[in-house]
VEXDREN-2710 file (C-alpha; in Angstrom, 1 decimal):
% VEXDREN-2710
k/r/px/py/pz
1/MET/55.6/-221.1/42.0
2/ILE/55.7/-217.0/42.2
3/ASN/52.7/-217.6/38.9
4/ALA/50.9/-219.9/41.1
5/ILE/50.6/-217.5/44.1
6/VAL/50.1/-214.6/41.5
7/LEU/47.1/-216.7/39.5
8/LEU/45.6/-217.4/43.1
9/GLY/45.6/-213.5/44.1
10/ALA/43.8/-212.4/41.0
11/ILE/41.1/-215.6/41.8
12/VAL/40.8/-214.0/45.4
13/LEU/40.6/-210.6/44.1
14/ALA/38.4/-211.4/41.0
15/ALA/35.7/-212.9/43.9
16/GLY/36.3/-210.0/46.3
17/GLY/35.0/-207.7/43.6
18/ASN/31.8/-210.1/43.1
19/VAL/31.1/-210.1/46.8
20/PHE/31.6/-206.5/47.1
21/LEU/29.4/-205.8/44.7
22/LYS/26.8/-207.9/45.9
23/LEU/27.1/-206.0/49.2
24/GLY/26.4/-203.1/47.5
25/ALA/23.5/-204.4/45.6
26/ARG/21.7/-204.8/48.6
27/ASN/21.0/-201.7/49.0
28/PHE/20.8/-200.1/45.7
29/SER/19.8/-196.6/44.6
30/MET/21.2/-194.6/41.7
31/VAL/20.5/-191.9/44.0
32/GLU/23.4/-192.8/46.2
33/LEU/25.3/-194.9/43.1
34/PHE/28.5/-193.1/44.0
35/GLN/28.0/-193.2/47.6
36/ASN/28.6/-196.8/47.6
37/TYR/31.8/-197.6/49.4
38/TYR/31.2/-200.9/48.6
39/LEU/31.1/-200.8/44.7
40/PHE/34.0/-199.2/44.6
41/LEU/35.7/-201.7/46.7
42/GLY/34.6/-204.2/43.5
43/ILE/35.7/-202.2/41.1
44/PHE/39.0/-201.6/42.9
45/CYS/39.1/-205.4/43.3
46/PHE/38.8/-206.2/39.8
47/VAL/41.2/-203.7/38.6
48/LEU/43.6/-205.5/41.0
49/SER/42.7/-208.6/39.8
50/LEU/43.1/-207.4/36.0
51/ILE/46.6/-206.3/36.8
52/LEU/47.5/-209.6/38.1
53/TYR/45.7/-211.3/35.1
54/PHE/47.7/-209.5/32.7
55/TYR/51.0/-210.6/34.6
56/ILE/49.8/-214.0/34.4
57/LEU/49.2/-214.2/30.7
58/SER/53.1/-212.6/30.0
59/LYS/54.2/-216.0/32.0
60/ILE/51.3/-219.0/31.2
61/ASN/49.2/-219.9/28.0
62/LEU/46.1/-218.3/28.0
63/SER/44.6/-221.6/27.5
64/ILE/45.4/-222.7/31.2
65/ALA/45.4/-219.7/32.9
66/TYR/41.8/-218.1/32.0
67/PRO/40.1/-221.8/32.6
68/ILE/41.5/-221.7/36.0
69/LEU/41.0/-217.7/37.3
70/THR/37.7/-218.4/36.3
71/SER/36.9/-222.2/37.7
72/GLY/38.6/-220.9/40.7
73/SER/36.5/-217.6/40.9
74/ILE/33.3/-219.9/40.5
75/ILE/34.2/-222.0/43.4
76/LEU/35.1/-219.0/45.1
77/VAL/32.4/-216.8/44.9
78/THR/29.9/-220.0/45.1
79/VAL/32.0/-221.1/48.9
80/VAL/31.7/-217.4/49.8
81/SER/27.8/-216.6/48.9
82/TYR/26.8/-220.0/50.8
83/CYS/29.7/-219.3/54.1
84/PHE/28.2/-215.2/54.3
85/PHE/25.2/-214.4/52.1
86/ASN/23.2/-217.9/53.6
87/GLU/23.1/-218.7/49.8
88/SER/21.4/-222.2/49.4
89/ILE/23.4/-225.2/47.2
90/ASN/22.1/-227.7/45.8
91/LEU/23.7/-231.1/45.1
92/LYS/24.0/-230.2/41.4
93/GLN/26.0/-227.1/42.6
94/VAL/28.1/-228.9/44.9
95/ILE/28.7/-231.8/41.8
96/GLY/29.4/-229.0/39.5
97/LEU/32.0/-227.3/41.6
98/PHE/33.5/-230.8/42.1
99/PHE/34.2/-231.0/38.6
100/LEU/35.2/-227.7/38.4
101/LEU/37.8/-228.1/41.1
102/ILE/38.8/-231.7/38.9
103/ALA/39.2/-229.5/35.7
104/ILE/41.8/-226.8/37.7
105/LEU/43.9/-229.8/38.8
106/LEU/44.2/-231.6/35.2
107/ILE/44.5/-228.0/33.5
108/SER/47.3/-227.0/35.3
109/GLN/49.5/-230.1/35.3
110/LYS/52.2/-230.2/32.9
END
């Protein structure tokens, strides 16, 4: 159970890193790059996600952990993008997300 919680944390942090980078990219300027706190929050989330992922790799097979991490991140980023950035999602994307969810369920079964 702890492995599932840690993996979920890695997924949320990876998705959060992408969301913060998106927020930082809205007003991107090379001159103000090091003053962009969204950039640093995104990097911080990625580093924390990586630490959790290292832990998970010591407990779970790579062939299970990686597909769950990446698919879970894709699903979460897409939902957040739709809800908070007003990005449109078409039917093909919804079907793709459904298949990713099914894949996660199948891969995670013993």
